[in-house]
C-alpha positions as CSV (number, residue, x, y, z in Angstrom):
1,X,37.1,-56.8,2.8
2,X,39.0,-55.7,-0.4
3,X,36.3,-56.9,-2.6
4,X,33.7,-55.2,-0.3
5,X,35.6,-51.9,-0.6
6,X,35.7,-52.2,-4.4
7,X,32.1,-52.9,-4.7
8,X,31.3,-49.8,-2.5
9,X,33.5,-47.7,-4.5
10,X,31.8,-48.5,-8.0
11,X,28.4,-47.8,-5.8
12,X,29.3,-44.4,-5.0
13,X,27.6,-41.7,-7.1
14,X,30.0,-38.8,-8.2
15,X,29.6,-35.9,-5.9
16,X,27.0,-33.3,-7.2
17,X,29.0,-30.3,-8.8
18,X,28.0,-26.8,-7.7
19,X,27.1,-24.5,-10.1
20,X,27.8,-21.3,-8.4
21,X,24.9,-19.7,-9.9
22,X,22.0,-18.0,-8.1
23,X,18.5,-19.5,-8.7
24,X,17.7,-16.4,-10.7
25,X,20.2,-17.1,-13.4
26,X,19.4,-20.8,-13.4
27,X,15.9,-20.2,-14.2
28,X,16.7,-17.7,-16.6
29,X,19.3,-20.0,-18.3
30,X,17.4,-23.0,-18.0
31,X,19.4,-24.8,-15.3
32,X,22.4,-25.5,-17.9
33,X,25.0,-27.8,-16.6
34,X,28.6,-27.7,-18.4
35,X,31.9,-29.1,-17.3
36,X,33.7,-26.1,-18.7
37,X,33.0,-22.5,-19.3
38,X,32.0,-21.6,-22.6
39,X,34.5,-19.1,-24.2
40,X,34.5,-18.1,-27.8
41,X,38.5,-18.2,-28.6
42,X,39.8,-15.4,-30.6
43,X,42.9,-16.0,-33.0
44,X,45.8,-13.3,-33.1
45,X,44.4,-11.9,-36.3
46,X,41.2,-11.1,-34.4
47,X,39.3,-14.0,-36.3
48,X,37.1,-16.4,-34.0
49,X,38.5,-19.9,-33.7
50,X,35.1,-21.4,-32.8
51,X,33.9,-23.9,-35.0
52,X,31.3,-22.6,-37.6
53,X,28.4,-25.0,-37.0
54,X,26.2,-24.0,-34.3
55,X,26.8,-26.3,-31.3
56,X,23.9,-27.3,-29.1
57,X,24.9,-28.3,-25.6
58,X,22.2,-28.6,-23.0
59,X,20.4,-25.7,-24.6
60,X,23.5,-23.6,-25.2
61,X,24.4,-22.9,-28.6
62,X,27.5,-20.9,-30.5
63,X,25.3,-18.7,-33.1
64,X,26.7,-16.7,-35.6
65,X,26.4,-12.9,-34.7
66,X,25.0,-12.2,-38.1
67,X,22.1,-14.3,-37.2
68,X,21.1,-12.2,-34.1
69,X,19.1,-9.3,-34.1
70,X,18.4,-6.8,-31.4
71,X,15.0,-6.4,-29.9
72,X,13.2,-2.9,-31.1
73,X,11.5,-3.1,-27.7
74,X,14.9,-3.2,-25.6
75,X,14.4,-0.9,-22.7
76,X,17.9,0.3,-22.9
77,X,18.7,2.4,-25.9
78,X,21.8,4.4,-24.5
79,X,25.0,2.5,-24.6
80,X,28.5,4.1,-23.6
81,X,30.8,3.7,-26.5
82,X,33.9,4.0,-24.5
83,X,32.3,1.1,-22.2
84,X,31.8,-1.0,-25.3
85,X,35.3,-0.4,-26.3
86,X,36.5,-1.7,-23.2
87,X,34.4,-4.8,-23.2
88,X,35.5,-5.5,-26.8
89,X,39.3,-5.3,-25.9
90,X,38.5,-7.9,-23.1
91,X,36.7,-9.9,-25.6
92,X,39.5,-10.0,-27.9
93,X,41.7,-11.1,-25.3
94,X,39.7,-13.8,-23.2
95,X,36.6,-14.2,-25.5
96,X,32.9,-14.1,-24.5
97,X,32.7,-15.5,-20.7
98,X,29.0,-15.0,-20.2
99,X,26.2,-16.0,-23.0
100,X,23.5,-13.9,-24.2
101,X,19.9,-14.9,-24.1
102,X,17.8,-15.2,-27.2
103,X,14.7,-16.5,-28.7
104,X,13.9,-17.7,-32.1
105,X,12.6,-14.9,-34.4
106,X,11.8,-16.1,-38.0
107,X,14.7,-17.3,-39.5
108,X,17.1,-15.6,-37.0
109,X,17.3,-15.0,-33.3
110,X,16.2,-12.0,-31.3
111,X,18.2,-10.7,-28.3
112,X,16.3,-11.1,-24.6
113,X,19.2,-10.2,-22.6
114,X,22.8,-9.3,-23.3
115,X,22.7,-6.6,-26.3
116,X,25.6,-4.7,-24.9
117,X,27.5,-8.1,-25.1
118,X,26.6,-8.6,-28.7
119,X,27.4,-5.0,-29.8
120,X,30.8,-5.6,-28.1
121,X,31.5,-8.9,-29.7
122,X,30.9,-6.9,-33.0
123,X,33.5,-4.4,-32.3
124,X,35.7,-7.3,-31.4
125,X,35.3,-8.6,-34.8
126,X,34.0,-12.0,-33.6
127,X,32.0,-14.1,-35.9
128,X,30.2,-16.1,-33.3
129,X,28.6,-15.9,-29.6
130,X,27.7,-18.3,-27.2
131,X,23.9,-17.9,-26.7
132,X,21.0,-19.6,-24.2
133,X,18.0,-20.0,-26.7
134,X,14.7,-19.7,-24.8
135,X,11.1,-19.7,-26.3
136,X,9.7,-16.6,-24.9
137,X,6.7,-14.5,-25.6
138,X,6.7,-10.7,-26.1
139,X,5.7,-10.2,-22.8
140,X,8.0,-12.4,-20.9
141,X,11.0,-11.1,-23.2
142,X,10.1,-7.5,-22.0
143,X,9.6,-8.5,-18.6
144,X,13.2,-10.4,-18.4
145,X,14.9,-7.6,-20.4
146,X,13.6,-4.8,-18.0
147,X,14.7,-7.1,-14.6
148,X,18.1,-7.7,-16.1
149,X,18.8,-3.9,-16.8
150,X,17.1,-2.7,-13.8
151,X,19.1,-5.2,-11.4
152,X,22.4,-4.2,-13.4
153,X,21.3,-0.4,-12.8
154,X,21.8,0.0,-16.7
155,X,18.7,1.9,-17.5
156,X,18.4,5.5,-17.1
157,X,15.2,6.7,-15.1
158,X,13.5,7.7,-18.6
159,X,14.2,4.2,-20.1
160,X,12.9,2.6,-16.8
161,X,9.8,4.6,-17.1
162,X,8.9,3.9,-20.7
163,X,9.6,0.4,-20.2
164,X,7.1,0.2,-17.3
165,X,4.6,2.1,-19.7
166,X,4.8,-0.2,-22.5
167,X,4.1,-3.3,-20.1
168,X,1.0,-1.3,-18.7
169,X,-0.1,0.0,-22.2
170,X,0.8,-3.2,-24.3
171,X,0.1,-6.0,-21.7
172,X,-2.2,-4.5,-19.2
173,X,0.1,-4.6,-16.4
174,X,-0.9,-2.8,-13.3
175,X,1.4,-1.0,-11.0
176,X,1.1,-3.9,-8.6
177,X,2.2,-6.4,-11.2
178,X,5.0,-4.2,-12.4
179,X,6.2,-3.7,-8.7
180,X,5.9,-7.5,-8.3
181,X,8.0,-8.1,-11.6
182,X,11.0,-5.8,-11.0
183,X,10.9,-6.0,-7.2
184,X,10.2,-2.4,-6.5
185,X,7.8,-0.9,-4.8
186,X,4.6,0.6,-6.2
187,X,5.3,4.1,-5.1
188,X,8.6,3.8,-7.0
189,X,6.9,2.7,-10.2
190,X,4.2,5.6,-10.1
191,X,7.1,8.3,-9.3
192,X,8.9,7.0,-12.5
193,X,6.0,6.7,-14.8
194,X,4.9,10.5,-13.7
195,X,8.4,11.5,-15.4
196,X,6.9,10.7,-18.7
197,X,4.9,13.8,-18.3
198,X,7.7,15.9,-18.7
199,X,8.6,17.9,-22.0
200,X,10.8,15.9,-24.4
201,X,13.7,18.5,-23.8
202,X,13.4,17.9,-20.0
203,X,13.6,14.1,-20.1
204,X,16.7,14.6,-22.7
205,X,18.4,16.5,-20.0
206,X,17.6,13.7,-17.5
207,X,18.9,10.9,-20.0
208,X,22.1,12.9,-20.3
209,X,22.3,12.9,-16.6
210,X,22.5,16.6,-16.3
211,X,19.4,16.4,-14.2
212,X,18.6,14.1,-11.4
213,X,15.5,12.2,-10.8
214,X,14.7,14.5,-7.8
215,X,15.0,17.7,-10.2
216,X,12.5,15.9,-12.6
217,X,9.9,15.1,-10.3
218,X,10.1,18.7,-8.8
219,X,9.5,20.0,-12.8
220,X,6.4,17.8,-13.1
221,X,3.9,20.4,-12.4
222,X,6.2,23.5,-13.1
223,X,4.0,25.8,-15.7
224,X,7.1,26.4,-17.5
225,X,9.6,23.3,-17.1
226,X,11.2,23.8,-20.4
227,X,12.3,27.4,-19.3
228,X,13.4,26.4,-15.7
229,X,15.4,23.0,-16.6
230,X,18.3,24.8,-18.4
231,X,18.6,27.1,-15.6
232,X,18.8,24.6,-13.1
233,X,21.8,23.0,-15.1
234,X,23.4,26.2,-15.6
235,X,23.2,27.8,-12.1
236,X,23.7,24.4,-10.1
237,X,20.3,24.4,-8.1
238,X,19.5,21.9,-5.7
239,X,16.1,20.0,-5.7
240,X,15.0,21.7,-2.7
241,X,15.7,25.0,-4.8
242,X,13.8,23.9,-7.7
243,X,10.6,22.8,-5.4
244,X,10.6,26.3,-4.0
245,X,10.8,28.0,-7.3
246,X,8.0,25.8,-8.7
247,X,5.9,26.6,-5.6
248,X,6.3,30.2,-6.3
249,X,5.5,29.6,-9.9
250,X,2.1,27.9,-9.0
251,X,1.4,31.0,-7.0
252,X,2.3,33.3,-9.7
253,X,5.4,34.9,-7.6
254,X,8.5,33.6,-9.1
255,X,10.5,36.3,-10.9
256,X,12.7,33.2,-12.5
257,X,9.7,31.5,-14.0
258,X,7.9,34.6,-15.2
259,X,4.5,36.0,-14.0
260,X,2.4,33.1,-15.2
261,X,-0.3,32.2,-12.8
262,X,-0.9,28.6,-12.6
263,X,-4.6,27.6,-13.1
264,X,-6.8,26.1,-10.6
265,X,-6.9,23.0,-13.0
266,X,-3.2,22.3,-12.7
267,X,-3.2,22.6,-8.9
268,X,-6.2,20.3,-8.6
269,X,-4.7,17.8,-10.9
270,X,-1.3,17.7,-8.7
271,X,-3.6,17.2,-5.5
272,X,-5.5,14.4,-7.1
273,X,-2.4,12.9,-8.3
274,X,-1.2,13.0,-4.8
275,X,-4.5,11.4,-3.4
276,X,-4.2,8.6,-5.8
277,X,-0.6,7.9,-5.0
278,X,-1.3,8.0,-1.1
279,X,-4.5,5.9,-1.5
280,X,-2.5,3.1,-3.6
281,X,0.3,2.9,-0.7
282,X,-2.3,2.7,2.0
283,X,-5.1,0.8,-0.1
284,X,-7.6,3.3,1.4
285,X,-9.4,6.6,0.2
286,X,-7.3,9.8,0.9
287,X,-8.8,13.4,0.9
288,X,-6.6,16.2,0.6
289,X,-8.0,19.9,1.2
290,X,-5.8,22.8,0.4
291,X,-6.0,26.2,1.7
292,X,-3.5,28.6,1.0
293,X,0.0,27.3,2.2
294,X,-1.8,24.8,4.7
295,X,-4.6,22.3,4.2
296,X,-6.1,19.0,5.6
297,X,-5.7,15.3,4.8
298,X,-8.2,12.9,5.7
299,X,-7.7,9.0,5.5
300,X,-11.2,7.3,5.5
301,X,-11.2,3.8,7.1
302,X,-14.2,1.2,7.1
303,X,-13.6,-0.6,10.2
304,X,-11.1,-1.2,13.2
305,X,-8.6,-3.2,11.0
306,X,-8.2,-0.6,8.5
307,X,-7.5,2.0,11.4
308,X,-5.0,-0.4,13.0
309,X,-3.3,-0.6,9.5
310,X,-3.1,3.2,9.2
311,X,-1.4,3.3,12.9
312,X,1.0,0.7,11.8
313,X,1.9,2.6,8.6
314,X,2.4,5.6,10.6
315,X,4.4,4.1,13.4
316,X,6.6,2.0,11.2
317,X,5.6,-1.0,13.0
318,X,5.7,-4.3,11.5
319,X,2.3,-5.3,9.6
């Protein structure tokens, strides 16, 4: 019996070690399995004590910071200096806990995800940083960078809109494809991309968080958004206040916006954009006819199934 117990013990497989990572991170990092977390140690004088040669362990490397370059197409362009200093202080005490993701780029490596950690590591005077090396195309690199930043809520709305526009322009992504990539609705993508129509000075106020996305959306069709935007900030106007002022401006009755009369083409363009937006949401043709302050909206359907779809959309029933 004792001999049988010994044989059974030898044949037992060691229990599978739980990684504790979600499937999203596992797929991004290439299913890295390690017994210990990788940490870049730091000596008391601020010098890294990690061995100089790049160490490859299941796809994970320790790479010299000087061999890593930022991605010029990185969606995130604004980095809070105070937050970087705090992260650098943490790195001096505990090292780099989470690796960055890079791809080979010429003789060096280019950052795919983790530029903030790379910047903080430089401030902490580290010489090396743990990194996962992946062979990714330009399209995949941009997609991963956008997803990481959007999930972490690291992008302001203008940066997010510009990233979507780049994927659309450079790689032919439709709004449906963009929504699939980042896990957002098509209407969210469409509303954000329309913000890029705003003047540069207004977009700058949005980036500085002086104007909200709601304020910015209300200003898209304003005849003189550049004049109104600073007044919104100064007077602390609500989004509803801005919407009322823009409607008055479009009818030529707003003293705040001046006596400029919006042309019919501007109004028509706004209605066309709304028709397109609603048509994309429903997958059906939508027609809007404006008559003064009122009007009518027509949704065209070709069969009873499409009519049923409209009813489900309006009543909120499960489709």
